[in-house]
C-alpha positions as a Markdown table, in Angstrom:
| # | Residue | x | y | z |
|---|---|---|---|---|
| 1 | Unk | -30.1 | 42.1 | 61.2 |
| 2 | Unk | -27.2 | 42.7 | 63.6 |
| 3 | Unk | -26.6 | 46.0 | 65.3 |
| 4 | Unk | -23.2 | 46.3 | 66.9 |
| 5 | Unk | -22.7 | 49.2 | 69.3 |
| 6 | Unk | -20.1 | 50.7 | 71.6 |
| 7 | Unk | -18.3 | 48.0 | 73.4 |
| 8 | Unk | -14.7 | 49.0 | 73.3 |
| 9 | Unk | -12.6 | 51.0 | 75.7 |
| 10 | Unk | -9.4 | 51.5 | 73.8 |
| 11 | Unk | -7.2 | 50.1 | 71.1 |
| 12 | Unk | -7.5 | 49.7 | 67.4 |
| 13 | Unk | -10.8 | 49.3 | 65.4 |
| 14 | Unk | -9.9 | 45.8 | 64.3 |
| 15 | Unk | -9.2 | 44.7 | 67.9 |
| 16 | Unk | -12.7 | 45.5 | 69.1 |
| 17 | Unk | -15.3 | 42.8 | 69.8 |
| 18 | Unk | -17.8 | 44.8 | 67.7 |
| 19 | Unk | -15.5 | 44.8 | 64.6 |
| 20 | Unk | -14.7 | 41.1 | 65.0 |
| 21 | Unk | -18.5 | 40.3 | 65.2 |
| 22 | Unk | -19.1 | 42.1 | 62.0 |
| 23 | Unk | -16.2 | 40.5 | 60.2 |
| 24 | Unk | -17.5 | 37.1 | 61.3 |
| 25 | Unk | -21.0 | 37.8 | 59.9 |
| 26 | Unk | -20.6 | 40.5 | 57.3 |
| 27 | Unk | -23.9 | 39.9 | 55.6 |
| 28 | Unk | -25.9 | 40.5 | 58.7 |
| 29 | Unk | -24.0 | 43.4 | 60.2 |
| 30 | Unk | -26.0 | 46.5 | 59.4 |
| 31 | Unk | -24.6 | 49.0 | 62.0 |
| 32 | Unk | -21.2 | 49.5 | 63.6 |
| 33 | Unk | -21.1 | 52.2 | 66.3 |
| 34 | Unk | -17.9 | 52.7 | 68.2 |
| 35 | Unk | -18.0 | 56.4 | 68.9 |
| 36 | Unk | -16.0 | 57.8 | 71.9 |
| 37 | Unk | -14.2 | 54.5 | 72.4 |
| 38 | Unk | -10.6 | 55.8 | 72.6 |
| 39 | Unk | -9.7 | 54.0 | 69.4 |
| 40 | Unk | -6.3 | 54.7 | 67.8 |
| 41 | Unk | -4.6 | 53.9 | 64.5 |
| 42 | Unk | -6.0 | 53.9 | 61.0 |
| 43 | Unk | -9.3 | 52.7 | 59.5 |
| 44 | Unk | -9.0 | 49.1 | 58.4 |
| 45 | Unk | -9.5 | 48.6 | 54.7 |
| 46 | Unk | -11.5 | 45.4 | 55.6 |
| 47 | Unk | -14.4 | 47.6 | 56.8 |
| 48 | Unk | -15.1 | 47.9 | 53.1 |
| 49 | Unk | -16.2 | 44.2 | 53.1 |
| 50 | Unk | -19.1 | 44.9 | 55.4 |
| 51 | Unk | -21.4 | 45.7 | 52.5 |
| 52 | Unk | -24.6 | 45.3 | 54.6 |
| 53 | Unk | -23.7 | 48.3 | 56.7 |
| 54 | Unk | -26.2 | 51.1 | 56.7 |
| 55 | Unk | -24.6 | 53.0 | 59.6 |
| 56 | Unk | -21.0 | 53.4 | 60.6 |
| 57 | Unk | -20.1 | 55.7 | 63.5 |
| 58 | Unk | -16.4 | 55.9 | 64.5 |
| 59 | Unk | -16.6 | 59.5 | 65.7 |
| 60 | Unk | -14.8 | 61.0 | 68.6 |
| 61 | Unk | -11.8 | 58.7 | 68.7 |
| 62 | Unk | -8.1 | 59.3 | 67.9 |
| 63 | Unk | -8.1 | 57.7 | 64.4 |
| 64 | Unk | -5.5 | 58.8 | 62.0 |
| 65 | Unk | -4.6 | 58.4 | 58.3 |
| 66 | Unk | -6.9 | 58.6 | 55.3 |
| 67 | Unk | -10.3 | 57.2 | 54.5 |
| 68 | Unk | -9.8 | 53.9 | 52.6 |
| 69 | Unk | -11.0 | 53.7 | 49.0 |
| 70 | Unk | -12.6 | 50.4 | 50.0 |
| 71 | Unk | -15.4 | 52.4 | 51.7 |
| 72 | Unk | -16.8 | 52.9 | 48.2 |
| 73 | Unk | -18.1 | 49.3 | 48.4 |
| 74 | Unk | -20.4 | 50.3 | 51.3 |
| 75 | Unk | -23.3 | 51.2 | 48.9 |
| 76 | Unk | -26.0 | 50.6 | 51.5 |
| 77 | Unk | -24.7 | 53.3 | 53.9 |
| 78 | Unk | -27.0 | 56.0 | 54.8 |
| 79 | Unk | -25.0 | 57.5 | 57.7 |
| 80 | Unk | -21.2 | 57.8 | 58.1 |
| 81 | Unk | -19.8 | 59.6 | 61.1 |
| 82 | Unk | -16.1 | 59.8 | 61.3 |
| 83 | Unk | -15.8 | 63.4 | 62.8 |
| 84 | Unk | -13.7 | 64.3 | 65.8 |
| 85 | Unk | -10.7 | 62.2 | 64.8 |
| 86 | Unk | -7.3 | 63.1 | 63.2 |
| 87 | Unk | -8.1 | 61.9 | 59.7 |
| 88 | Unk | -6.2 | 63.5 | 56.9 |
| 89 | Unk | -6.0 | 63.5 | 53.1 |
| 90 | Unk | -8.7 | 63.9 | 50.4 |
| 91 | Unk | -11.9 | 61.8 | 50.1 |
| 92 | Unk | -11.5 | 58.9 | 47.8 |
| 93 | Unk | -13.3 | 59.2 | 44.5 |
| 94 | Unk | -14.9 | 55.7 | 45.1 |
| 95 | Unk | -17.2 | 57.4 | 47.7 |
| 96 | Unk | -19.2 | 58.7 | 44.7 |
| 97 | Unk | -20.8 | 55.3 | 44.5 |
| 98 | Unk | -22.5 | 55.9 | 47.9 |
| 99 | Unk | -25.6 | 57.3 | 46.4 |
| 100 | Unk | -27.8 | 56.4 | 49.4 |
| 101 | Unk | -25.6 | 58.3 | 51.8 |
| 102 | Unk | -27.6 | 61.1 | 53.4 |
| 103 | Unk | -25.3 | 62.1 | 56.2 |
| 104 | Unk | -21.5 | 62.1 | 56.1 |
| 105 | Unk | -19.6 | 63.8 | 58.9 |
| 106 | Unk | -15.8 | 63.6 | 58.6 |
| 107 | Unk | -14.4 | 66.9 | 59.9 |
């Protein structure tokens, strides 16, 4: 069980120490929380490889673009917070596989 929390100050998601820690040990990373970290850019498709995640919180940043379809592989997610960013587009149909997701905030 690995909980990765706010440790970034600015930059892109894939440049943070928290993201790098999760990518290095994807089977043990259950939580990624980088809210209010002044993150910019798009959501990395590689987040979809973190299949042990039950919580992802990237809210209150300056993230842009669309939600990657690869997020549909995060079937253990129960909480997804992506609100207070500049995300655009429609939700990918692959998210229908997230049957355990009880809270999803993206606006």
